[in-house]
N, C-alpha and C positions, 0 to 999 in steps of 0.2 A: 542116542543122546542120554546123558545122565543129569540128574538133579539130586544132589547128595541128600538133602533133608527129605524131599518128597518121596524119593525112592525107598527110603528107610521107614518113614512114619506113615505114609499114606498109601502108596502104590500097593503094598501087600494086601490091602483090605478090599481091592476090587472084587466084587461079587460076594463079599462077606455079609451074610444075612444076620449076624449077631448084633444085638443092640449096642449102640455106642452111647448116645445121649438120651437121658430121660429128664425132661424139663419140668418146670414148676406147674405148667398148665396140663400136665399129664401126657403131653405129646412125646413120642419116642422117635428116634432116628436110627436106623441101622448104619453100619459102617458103609455099606454100598450106597445107601441113599445119601449119606453125608458126603461121600466123594462126588456123587453126581451134582449135589448142590454146590460144592466147592468149584466144580468145573463151570457151572453156570456163572458163579461169581467171578471166576478168572476171566471169562469172556467179557463180562461187564467191565472189569478193570482195564483190559486191553482196548476195549471200545472207548473207554474214557481217556485214552491216550497214555496209559501207564506202560512204560518200557522197562526192560531188565535194569536193575540198579536204582530205579526211581523209588522215592519214599512214599509210603501210604500212611498218612497220619490218621489214627483211629481214636476217637473219643466217643465211645458208644456204649450202650447198655450191654449187659451180660446176657446174650441170646445165643441160640444155636447158630444163627447166621453170623454172629461175630466170631465164633470159633471157626466156622467154615471160611470166613474172610481171611483168617490167618493162613489156612491151608491154600486158599486161592492165591494169596500173595506169594507164598513159597513156590507154587506151581507156575506163576507168571514171572518168577525171577525178580520180584520186587523186594523192597526192604520194608518190613512191617514195623510200624512205630506206634505202639499203644500208649495212650496217655490216661492218667488219673482223671476220672469223670468229675472230680471235685475241683479241678483247676479252674481258675477264674479267667475272664476274658483277657486280662493283661498278661497272665501267665501263658495262655494259649497263643497270644500274639507273638510272644518270644519264641515259642517252639516252631511256629510257622516261619518266622523270619530266619531262624537258625537252621532248620532242617530242609527248608525249601521243598516241601512235598509236591508231588505231581497231583495228588488227590487227597482230599480230606473226607473222612467218613465220620459223621457226627450223629448224635441223637436227634430225632426228628423235631423235638421241642426246641432245640438250639439252632435250627437251620438259619434263621435270619441273622443271628449274632455271628455265627461262623462265616456266613457268606459275606458279611460286611468286612471281616478280617481278611478273607481270601481274595476278595474282588481286586484290590490294588495290585496283586501279583498274578492275577489271571488264573488262580488255582481252582480246579473243579471241586465241587462239593456234592456228595451224595449222603443220604440219610438212612438210619436204621431205627427201628422201634415204631410202635403204634401201627395203625392200619395203612399208613400212607408213606412208609419208608421207601424212598426212591431207589435205593440200592436193591432192596429185596424185590420190589415191583419190576424193576428192569431185568433183574436176573431170571425172573420167572419164565421169560420167553426165550432164553438162551439154550444152546445145545448142552447136553449132559455129559459130554466128553471134551477134554481139552489136553492137547499135547504139551507136557511140561517143558518149560524153557530150560536149556542146558545151564546148569550151575555147578561150579566146582567147589570143593571143600572150603576153600578160603574166600569164596564170594560171600558178601554180606547177606544175611537173612533177616536181621532185626537191628533196630536202633532203639535202645532204651535209655531214657534220661534218668540220671540220679536225682535224689530228692533235693539237692542244692542247699542243704542246711548251712554250708560254710561258704556260699557264694552262688553264682549262677549255675544252673543245672548243666551237667555235662552229658553229652550223648555217647553212650558206650556202644561201640560197633561190634556186633556179634555175628560171627560167620556160621555157615551151615555146619562146619566141623565143630565149632564151639558148642552149639546146641545139641548136636547129635551125640558127641562124645559124652556129655554129661547125662543125657537120657539113657544111654546104654549102661553107664556105670551105676546109676541109681536103680534102674530096672533090675539089673543083676543082683545088686547088693540087697535090695529090699524084696527080692524074689516076687516081683509083680507079674501076674500072669493073666490070661484071658478069663480065669475063674474069679478074678477080683472085681469088686464093685466099689468105686470110690465115691464118697460123699464130698462134693466140690462146692465149698461155700466161700472160697477165696476170690478176690478180685482177679480179673484176667488182663490187667494192664501192668502186671508185675511179674518178675522172674518166678516167684513161688507159684502163683496160680496158673500162669500160662506155660512156662517151660518145664517146671518140675512136675506139676500135677498133670497137665495135658499131654506133654510129650512122652512121659513114662506110660501113661494110659494107652496112647496111640501105639507106642512101640510094642506093648504087651497085648493089645487087643482087649483091654479091660472095659467094663461098662462104667459110665460116669453119670452120677445123679447131679445134674447141673442146677445148683441153687443160686438164685439171683443174689442172695446175701445170706449172712448168718442169721437165721431165725430159729430160736431155740425149739419151738414146737415142730418145725420141719425137720430139724436135725434129729430130735428124739424119735421122730416117726421113721426116719430113714436108717439110722444106725443099726437097728435090729436086723435089717435085711441087707446090710452092707459088710464089707470086710476092711475097708481102708477109710481113714480120715486124715487129711492134711490140713493143718491149721496154724494159727498164731496162738501165743499164750492166752489171749483173751478168750478164745474159744473154750479152752479147758477150764478156766476159772468160772465161766458162765455155766458150763455143764455141771461143774461141781456144786454150784449154788442152787441147782434144781434137784429137788428130792426125787424126781422121776428118773434121774440118771443113776441107774443101779447096775449091779453085777449081772443081773438077768438081762438088762437092756443090751449089753455088749457081748453076749454069748457067741455071736456069729463073727465078731470083729477079730481081725488078725493083727492090725497095726494102727497105732496112732502116731503121727509125725508132727513135730512142732519146729517152727523156725521163724525167721524174720525179726525176732526179738528174743532176749534171754528169758528162759523159763525159770521161775523161782524154785528153789529146792523144796519149799513147802508144797508147791503145786505138784511136783513129782511125787512126794510122799503121800499127799492126800488122794491123788488119782490112783495110785497103786493100792492104797488101803480100800478105796471105794470099789474098784473094778477088777483088781488083780492084774491089770495091764500096767506096764511101765512105758511112759511116753518116750519115743525115740526122737532125740534132739539132734539137729544137723546145723551146719553153718555154711553160709554162702553170701554172695553179694552180686549186685547188678553186673559188675565187670567180669565176674568169674563163674557165674552160675554157682553150683554147689562145690564146696571145697572139701569138707569133712562130714562124717556122719558117725554117730554111735552105731554099733553093730546090730544087725537083726538078731543074730544068735551070739550072745555074749553079754557082758556087763554094760548096762547103760547107766553111766554115772551122772548124777545130778551135778550141774556146775561145769560139765565138760561137753565138748561138741564132737568128741570121738576122734576117728582116725582119718587121715587123708584118703580120698577116694582112689580107686584104681586109676593109674595113669596121671595122678596129680602129685606133685612134689610140694611139700610145705617145709619152710625153715623159719626159725626165729632169729632175728638179727638185731644188732645194736643200732638204734635209730640214727645215731650220730656217725658211726663208722661203716655200717653195713656188714660188719663181721658177724659170723654166726655165733649165737650165744650158746653157752653150755646148757645141757638139759636142766630144766627147773628154774631157769633165769628168765625174767620178763624181757620181752623185746617186741620188735615189729614182726608181724606175720607176713611173710612173703610167699607167693604161690606161683608155680609154673606148671603148664600142661596144656593139652588141647582145649581145655575149657576156658582158658584165659583169653579175653577179648582182643580185638585188633588195635584198639586205641580209641581216643576221644575224637568225636566228629568235630572237624574244624578247629582242633586244639592241639597242634603238633607239639607246642612247648609243654603243655600239661601232660601229654602222652609221654614225652621224654623224661619228665620228672618222676612219673609213677611206674613206668614200664621200662625195666632195665634192658640193656642190650643183650643180656643173658637170657631174656625171656621171663624173668621173675617180676611179678607185679607186687608193688607195695600196697598192701590192703588198707593201711591206715589204722588197723586194729592192733592192739597190744595183747600179747598172749604168752603162754608158756607151753612147753611140750615135754612130756615125760619121756623116760628112756625107751618105753615101748611105743612111742609115737603119738600117744593120745594128747589132744590139744584142748586147752582151756582158754577162754577169752577173759582178759582182764578189763578191757574197755577200749574206747577209741583214743588214738593218740591226741586228737584235738580236745578230748575230755580230761587228759592228764592235767593235774593241778600241780604247779610248782610254787611252793610257799617257803620263803626263807632259804631258798636253794635246795630244798628237799623235793623229790618226786613223790607225789601222792596219787595212788590209784583209787579212784572212787569206788570201784567194786569191793575193795577190801572193807571199806567203811559200810557200804550198803549191805554186805553179807552180815555184819554184826547187827545192824539195825533191823534187817528183815527177819532175823532169828528171834527177835523179841516178841513176847506175847502181845497181841492186839495191834501189831504193825502189819498192815496189808502189803505195802511196798514203799520203797524209798528211792530217791535219786540225789546223789551227791555231786555237786558242781563247784566251780571256782568263780569268784568275782574279783575284780581289781582291788588291790590293797596297796596304798602308797609306801608302806614300810616293808611288807613281806612279798610283794609282787602279786600274790593272790591269797584270798581268804577262803576257807572251806565252808560251804553252806550245805545243809542237809534238808531236803524236802521230804516230808513223811506223810503218807496217807494211812490213817488208822483203819482198822477193821470196822465194818458197819456197826454203829452203836457203841463202839468202845471209846473210852476216855484215856488219852495217853498222857503220861507225865514226862515232861521234858527233862526234869531232874533225874528221873530213872534212866532215861536214854543217855544222859551225860555220864551217869555212874557206870552204866554198862560199857560205853565206849572207853571210859577212863581205865577200866580194868583189863581191856583187851587190846588197846592200840596205843602206840607211842603218842606223846603229847602233841607233836607236830601234825598228827593226822586228825586231831579233834576238831569237829565242826565249830566254827565261831558263832553260828546261828542255826537254829532249828525252826523250820517252817512247817506248820500243820496245814495240809491242803486236802480238799475233798477228792481231787483227782490230779494226776500228772498229765501234762500235755503230751499227746501222742500223734504220730502220723497215721496214715490209713493202714499201714501194716503193723501197727501196734508198738512201734519203737518210741521210746521216751525221747522227747525233743529237748535235750538239755540246752540247746541254743536259745529256745524260748524262755527257759528258766533263767538263763544268764541275762537275757535282754530285759526280762521283767523285774528281776531282783538285783541287777548289777549295781544299782546305785545305793 
């Protein structure tokens, strides 16, 4: 029998005595011990009534058992559905109704709330965390071997819900092949090996933290320092003894803000990776000046895993997300006609390959809208591609501003503003205007302690951009609204300042 993902990521580590996980409490777990724990959890899942193809909804803390639960889900042939631990009761109720899970695994502290939501559907609930987690406690007495359930490449392995900033969240169906193909491409491109040690401070309910960071580490047999969250003291302690850090832009700006983060601190480091949100060119420059390392930026999304990456060996250009991964096709098309755009012209980014998802759960119409019969997926991102294939992101199509019949790309304005002294970051968005359709608004966050002149910003924009691109209003804010992965939520800005 074969189980595509388990056979590639987990089975090769049977008997492997190398350290896999090193946790906050100092506990370590070898690869072999991890597999034995996953087997115990797989038995617990099947005893709870989980069958192949059933969904396991997981809203649990970041623990070694949570990682092992992912492996157990794959081994049992189930569909792993991780959820943001910040989701509210109302949001959780939607996911339970939509995904119809066989089992819910939650934080021990949330047991009463989750059971109240699960009870009407008769859904089983087990808990993780604390000293009384019922999943862990039950697994302790189970056998340490489990025969993997037969799963083919196109069988579902995971269901990940999008953030839902433009409507209700959509469940992206990801197959064994989708996840494995991406892990193979990234491991080879970034040359991850069993000699690497990854500092893992990302959430594990998201593609970046779970499938990019964990799957590549598993495939390579690397060691993972599993941090519950990004804690600057912990990170600074771990970086000198590690070789890899995968993070979001906020990680790097926080490191740069700490005087302890020096060139000496990163002598052992091989690679810093950033994704999930755009990295400012200023951060690129400051990081290289401080450490001698140039951050590797890549691009992906829930529905596709990773799509492009800057090269490990070669120019990593600020403002670009690099080249399509091996086995992944990218083209830039006219959003209205679908025709391929000439090199250097802005258009919709479309992607095709084994990494592209199977469609949206219970949404055949939405799947048909965004997944072409040719296999190309419409990402919703606007970008340009150079003649050598390098891709740059301009913005989301939903963030495109149309004013007086002109298309305005927020990133073009943001680049001008962000390049000004004393500007930390900016976000440009459109609000309704009865005459022009939309007005351009710029939200700016000053550098700490700086005083910004709106007149100076207007003068800078006036000299560099056509008049129709000029913001009608400038907002000075302390922070920009962001989701858990660091992406600026322009929908929140539109809702807040739309009137």
